N, C-alpha and C positions, 0 to 999 in steps of 0.2 A: 597813720599806718596804711600802706597800700592795701586795698581790699583783698587782693589775691593771696596775702599772707595767711589770713584766716577769715574766710567769708562769713562765718557764723559768729564772729566776735563783734559784740556791740560795745563801743568805747564807753567807759563809765563816765557819768556826768559829774566829774569832780570839779570843785571850785578851788579858790585859793586856800580855803581852810585846810585842805589835805596837804598841799605843799608846805604850808606853814606848820602843820602838825608834824610832818616828817622832819622838818628843819629844827623846830624847837625840841622835839623829842631827842634828837641827836645832841643838841647843846646841853639839855638837861642831864642826860646820862653821862656825857663827857665831863660836865662840871663836877658831879659827885665823884666820878672816878678819879679825877685829878685831885680832889680833896682827900679821897681815901688813900691815894698814892703818897701824898704829903704827910698824912696822918700816920701811915704805917712805916714810911721810910725816911721821913724828913726829920728836922730838929725843932727846937723850941722857937727858932726864928720864923718858922712857917706857921705857927699856931694861929696868928691873926688871919692869914689867908684861908686856912682851913675853915675857920669860923665864918668868914665872909662867903665862902663857897656854899656852906650849909645854909646860910641865909638866902642864897639864890636858888638852890635846887628845888626846894619845896614849892615856892611860888611858880617856878617854871613848869613843874609837873602839873600843877593846877591849871595853868594856862593851856598846856598841851592837851590835857583831858577836856578842857572846855572847848577847844577847837574840834576835837573828835566828836563831842556831843552835838555841836552845831552841825557838823557834817551828817551825823546820823539822823538829825531832824527831830528825834524824840528821845528825851533824856532817859526814859525807862529802858531803851535799847542798850544804852551803855551799862546800866545796872544789871541787865540780863546777861551781859557778857561776863560779869564778875561773879554773880551769885545765881543759884537756881531759884527761879521765881516760885516754884511749887514746894521747895524745900529750904526756904530762907532760914538761916544765913549760910547754908552749905555752899562752898565755892563751886562755880561752874568750870569744869575742866574736861576737855576733850583732847586726849593725847595726839590725835591725828589732825587737829586743827591748829594752825599757827595763829589764827585770830584768838582762839581760846587761850593759848599759851601767852600771847601778847597781853591779854587782859589780866592774867595773873602776874605777869611782869610789871604791868602798870600798878597793880594793887600792892605788890611787894615793895616796889621802889617807892611808891607813895607813902607807905607806912614807915619805911626806914628813913626816908628824907624828912618826914614829919617829926620823927623822934629827934633827929639831928637838928632840925630847925628849932624845936622847942628848947633843946639844950643850949643852942646858940643865943636865942632871944632872952631867956630867963637867967642867963649867967653873964650878961654883958658887963664888962668892966671887972670881972673877977674870974677865978678858976672855974672851969667848966665841970659839970657833974659827971657826965659820961665820957666826953671826948677830951678829958684832961690828959696832959702828957704822961705817958706810961700806963694809962688805964687799959687793962685787958678787955674790959667790957666795951670800951670805946673802939678798940682795935678790931674786935669781932664785928661790931656794927659797921665799921668802915669796910672791912673785908667783904661782908655780905652785901652791903650797899654798893661797893665798887663792882662786884660781879653783876648785880642787878642793873647798874648803870651801863655796863657793857652790853648786857642783853637788851636793854631799852634802846640803845643806840643802833643795834644791829637787827632787831627782830623785824623791823619794817622792810628791810631788804629780803629777809626770809619770806615774809608775807608776799612780796612781789614775785619772788623766785618760784613759788609753788603754783603760780597761776598757769604755768606752762604756755604762756603767751609769748610770741616773738619779742626779743630783747629781754623782757623781764624773766622769762623762763629759759632763755638761751644760755646765759652765762651764770655760773655758780658763785661769782665773785661780788655780787651786789651787797650782801651782808657785810663782808669784810671791808668793802669800800665805805659803807655807811659807818662802820665802827671806827675806822681810822679818822674819817671826817668828823664824826661826832666828838671824839676825844679832842681833836684839834680845835674845833669850834668851841668846845667847853672851856678849854684853856684860854682861848681868845676872849670869851665872856668874862672869865676871871680877871684877865689882864686889863680889860676895859673898866670893870667895876671897881677894881682896887685903886683907891685914890692915892694911897701911899704903899708902894710895894717894896719890901726890902730887896736890896740888890741880890742877895744870895738866893732868895725865892724866885726872883725874876729870871736869874740865870738858869735855875733848875727848870722852870716852866718853858723858857725859850729853847733850851737844849732838847727837852723832851718833845716840844712841838716840831723842832727841826726834823727829828727822826720820824715823827708821825706824818709830817708832810711828805717826806721821802717815801714812806710806805704807801701813803695815799696815792701819790703820783704813780708809783710802780703798779699798784693794784688797779688804778684807773686805766692805765695802758693795757694791762693784761685783760681787764674786763672788755675793753673795746676790741682787742684782737680776737678774743674768744667768741665774739658775736659772729665772726665769719661773714658770709654773704648777707646775713641779716643786718650786720653793722654797716656794710657798704651803703645799703639803701636807707638805713636808719640815720646815719651821720651825714653822708655826702648828699643824700637826697633832701635834707631839711636844713636850710641855711641857719635857722634860728638855733637848732641843736648844735651846729658847729660853733656858733657864737657863744652859746652857754658853756660848752666844754672849754672853749678858749678862755673865757672869763674864769672858769674854775682853775685851769692850769696856770695861766699868767697872773691873774689878779689874786686868786685865792691861795696859790702855792708858791710860785717862783718869786713874786715881789715880797711877800712876808719873809721868805727865807733870806732874800737879799738884805732886807732891812734888819733882820736879826744879826747878820754878819757885818753889816756896814751901817750902824745906827747914825753915824755922822752925816749920812746923806740927807737926813731930816733934822739935823741939829743936835742930836743926842739921844740917849737911851729912852728917856720918858716919851718924847714925841714919836720916835721910831717904833717903840713898843705898842703904843696906842694905835698908830697907823697900821702896823702889821696885823694887829688883832682885828681891826675893822675890815681890812681887806680879806682876812681869812673868813670872816663871817659872810661877806659878800660871795666869796667862792663857794662856801658851804651851801648857801641858798641856791646859787646857780646850778650846783651839782644835782641837788634834789629836783629842781625844776626840770633839768634836762632828762634825768633818768626816769622820773615819775610821769611827766606829762608829754615830753617831746616824742617818745616812741609811738604814742597812741594818737597823735594829732588831735589831742583834746582841746576843747575851748574852755579857757578859764576866765570866767566873768566877762565873756564877750571878746576875749583876746584869743584869736585862733593861732594855734601852734603849728 
């Protein structure tokens, strides 16, 4: 970032851990949200994919939390974000702090995804205890977990937005952008992980993803336009940022949309679905790299942006 934007601002010394944390956090929240959507509004043919998504979400949130702990440098710092050290185990909550809210979102999502994970692991091959078809308890868990998944996907954008720094604090659309991208990449993770995907479920997920990619593209364009003069220098002045946003739009949004509509371009639905999902993940990573690191001209592990 040019120094005349904010001479007092010292760029944070973030490494790849933070970009990966933002990326995996979006996938994690999106995966559980997609599972919740299928659990609440799907049919019996979707039950296997709901189980598989529950098996994914909890390990992913553990990995995301691990990346955050690595970035913090000291594990106790992460614990202090969740509980009060002097009043253990009372939760740490500061309503004015998005980081405090984020830690509670992590804790809530972690607890719910853990319950769903155990329910999926210990009922393999038979009717589930909590998330069985028609279970009111399972639907309540899915509803709360789905909301927590949305919050997990979007709170990192809120965290950036309240910094009041150029780009991050200029446009209010970062959170919405991360939410749409998170759900889309969560669906992509499910489509890749599912070895045998029922056609009816695949169609539902691809149709939902098409809408999400459209919303993401629209939100991204609005985000860039609302940057105003900051955006001119932010985008045009940094070729790598231009490239990353081009990858996001072309590779992560337009090509997957095309493959969903024309699967025969790659020989059929199975190949096209896997390829579209992989491209969506590439685009999701490029988006977070561009938004998070590009505006500040940060060096990530020796790679200058």
